[in-house]
N, C-alpha and C positions, 0 to 999 in steps of 0.2 A: 446275530450275536446276542447272547444273553445280556441282560442289564448288568452293568458293573456298578456295584455299590460304592459310592465315594465317601471316604472318611474325611473328618473335619480338617485334618492337616493338609489335605489336597483340595480344599474348597475353591482355591483360585486357579486350579489346573483345569482348563476347559478344552482347549484344542490340542489334541495329542494323537499320535499313532502308537501302536504297540510293536516294538521291535523284539521279535522272538529269537533272532539270529545271534544276538550278543549275550544272551542270558547266562551262558556258561563261561564266557571269556571276560566280560566286563566286571571290574572290581568296584562295587558300589561305595558311595560315600553317604554320610548322614544327610538326610533330606532328599536323596534320589528317589524319584517316583516310579512305581512299578505296579503292574497288575498281578495279583495273586489269586490262586484258586484254593478255597477252603478244603482241607483234607479231613480233618476231624475236629470236633468241638471239645474244648477243655475249659479253662477258666473263663475265657472271654466268649460269651454267647452272642455278643453284639458289638458293633463298632459305633462310635459316635458319627452320625451323618454330618453333612456339610452345614446343616442348621443347628447342630448340637443335640438333636434328638437321637435316641438309640435306634439303630438299624440292625435288626436281628439277622444273624447269618447262619447258614446251614451248609453241610457238605455239598460240594460242587459249585457253590456260589463264588462269584468273582468279585474282588474288592480292589479299589484303587487306594494304595497306602504308600508310606515311605519307609525306607530303611532308617533305623535309628538305634539309639542306646536306651537303657533303662537302669536306674538305680533306685530300688525300693525295698528297704529292709524287710517290710512286712509282705512283700509280693515277689517281684522278679528282679534278677540281674541279667542283663543281656547286652549284646554288642552287635555292631555292624559287621557282617561277615567279611573275611579277607579272601574268600574264594567261594566258588559255587557250591551250594548244598542241595541235596534232593528235597530236603524239608527245612522250613523256617518256622518260627514261632511268633505269634502275636504277643508283643511285649506290653502294649498299652492300648486302651480302648479308643484313643483318639486317632489311631491309625499308624502305630509304630510296629514295625516288623524287624526281627533280627534273629540272632542265634542265642538261645537261652543258655546261660552259664550256671545259674543256680536259682532256686525258688524256695520260698518259705515252706516249712514242713506241712502247713495246713493245706497246701495245694499238691502234695505228693500223690494223692490218690487220683485227683482229677487231671493234673498236669496242665500244660499250656495248649491253647488252640493252635493246630498246625496247618500250615499252608504250603503250597508250592509256587514257585515263580513261573508265571506264564510268559512275561516279557516286560521290558522296560518301556515307560512312557517317554516318547521322544518328540521333539519339536519338528518344524519344517526342515531344519538342517540336519535332522537325524541325531541331534544331541540329546542326551538323557536330561530330562527336566528335573531341576532341583528346586525345592520349595524355599530354601533359605535366601532371603532378600529378593525373592522372585518378583514381588509386586510392591515392595516397600524400600524407600531410600535409607541406606545405612548412615547413621550419625556416629560421630566419635565422642566418647565421654569427655566432658569438660568439667573438671572439679571446681573451677573458678567462676563458673557462670552464676550470675545472680538468679535466685529462684524465689519468687514472691509467694511462697507457700511453705508450710511446715511439712516435714517428712518423718513418718514413724515406721519403724521396722518391726515386723512380726517374725520372730524366730522361735525354734523349738528345740527341746533336748533330743527329740527323735521324731521319726515319722509317726503320724497319727497321735500327736500330743495335743492337738487343738489349735494349730497355727491359723488355719483358714477361718475357723469359727471365731477366734480372737480378732482377726482382721475384719470379719463381718460385723461383729458386735461393736468394735471400735468405730467402724464406719457409721453404725446406727447411732452411737452416742454423739458423734460429731454432727450427724444429720439433725438430731434433736436440738443441737446448739445453733441450727440454721446455717451450718457451714456446708459448702460444696466439697464433696469428697471424691477423690479418684483412687482406684485400687490398681496396683500392679503386682502380678505374680511373676517374679523375676526368674526363678529356676524351677526345674521339675520335669515332668513328662506331660505332653499335651493332653489336656482333659478339660473340657469346657465347664464342668460342674462348678469348680471353685469360683470362677468369675461370676457365674450366675448366682451363686449363694450370696456373695458379697454385694452384688448389684441389687438383689432382692432386699437386702438388709438396709440399703440406703445409699450406697455409692452411686454417684451420678454417672460414672463411667468405670469400666473394669476391663483390663486387657492383660494378656500374658505374653511370654516369649514367643508363642506360636504365631503372634501377629507378624513377627519377623521371619516366619517360616521354619523355625526350629522345631523338630519333633521332640527334642529333648535337649537339656543343657548339660547332661552328664558327660564329663571329660573335656568340656570346653575350658579354654584358658580364661583367666580372670579378666584380662583386657577385652576379650570378646563378649563376656557377660556384661561388662560395664558399657560397652557400645550398645548392647541390647537395651540396657537401662536408659541410656540417653535417647535412643529411638522411641522407647515407650513413654518417657517423660514428655517428649515432644508431642506425642500423640494425645496424652491426657491433658496437656496444657491448653488444648483447644477450648476446654470448658472453664478455663481460668479458676482452677481449684483453690480452695483455702488450705486443704490438707491432702497429702498423698500418702496412702498406706501401702507399704511394700512388704510382700511376703517372700521369704526365702525358704525353699523346700528342704525337707529332711532335717537331720540333726546337726548340732553345733560342731561335731567332729567329722562330718561328711566332707569330702574333698572340696567341692565348690563353696559350700557354706563356710567352711573354715577359712578359706582364702578370702572370701568377701568380708567377713567380720574382722579380719586382720588387715584389711586394706584401709589405711588411714584417710586418704583423700575421699573415699566413699563415706566412711563412718563419720567424718567431720561434717557431712551434710545432714546427718540424721539428728533429729531433735529429741528422739527418745526410742528406746528399745523395749519391746514387750516380749517376755519370755513365757512360752507355753510348755508345760510339762505333764507327763502322764502319772508321775508319782512323786512323793516327797523327797526321796533321795536324789532324783534327777534334778530337782529344784536346787539342791545344795551344790551339785557339781556345775550346773548351768550358770548359776549366779557367780561362782568362783571363776569360771572361764571368762565370762563377760566383764567382770570387775577387774580382772588382771589386764584387760584390754582398755580399761578406763571407760567402759560402757555398761556400768551397773544398770540393770533393768529399772525402768520407772514403775513397773508393776509386774507381778507374777500371776499367771492364770493357767488355764488348760484343763485337761481331762481330770486331773487330781482334785479339782474343786468340787467334783460331784461327791466326794467323800469328806464329811465333816471331820473325821479323825485325821485324815491327811492334811486338811487345812489347818487344824490345830498344831500338828507337827511342824508345818512350815512356819506358822506364825511364832512358834517358840524358837525358831532358828534364825529369823531375819526380821528386820523392821520395814522391809520393802512391802508396799501395799499388796495384798492378795485380793484379786478380783474374781468373783463368780460372774456368770453371765448376767445375773440380776443386777450386779453392781454397775455394769456398763449401761444398764437401762435406768439406773437411779441417778437423777439429775445432780443431787448433792454429792454423791460419791464420785461421779464422773468429773464434776467440776473441781473437786479437790485435787485431782491429778492433772486435769486438762483445762485449767482456768484460762 
């Protein structure tokens, strides 16, 4: 048998057999593990291996991945198939495979990397292996639990607005204050890079939803996401953090994000919201959305701060502090907001 390249979402899947007989009859669920053979290379030329490093793939290679969904306005929209297909698409580099529904126009020429289903990964009882809570105990969200640390939420007006960079530099600022920082990426599609970036910037520990085995959080109900949060908080509490920085993926009007920022028991736990935006107009709408929910941002930052003109526009519209990356590193500026 040729080597099967394992994706990071399947890193805890070790003992399995390949069941080829059920590939046309079994209806998969998110997190179901399967072996796929690469047919053609499109957007994804590599998958993230079980150690987080890129594992380049080529036609005829076999990979171990999961079925899952994807919501990424600047990339792909995709779903778990409801029936057998001759071809599937790699939706995310962390090992998410599904049926492509739409893609950003910048990928129209190259398209998605396509694969075919070889068979499902099954256990000794011939049951399809699913990664969700496969090796982690599920905890139920407790909004009344005493938490001896501060919690800050990094949200954005859109995808690629700077949320992860904000979380990373916020962690750096707290590290310079001699505080232990933990980072949680609560929603999104599995991809190890974000946790690595924030950890490199100063977070003592960093973990995301894939710790619970989820390839993606797209289309999950709010209670299920909150249970993920409780499980991840329990994980990072091992280091006894002073601060927990939480990032929610995508924009404020995306389905899961919108539900979370409207969830009062969750938001009552948050000590401050940081809003990242790509341009000055999105700052205005983002601040309005959050302020209506009684969660006015404690600062505004993001991609737009690379433009002095847009920074000036924003400062003319609001008294909320505007932070560049340098401001997070400046002790006086940082202490003004996070004293």
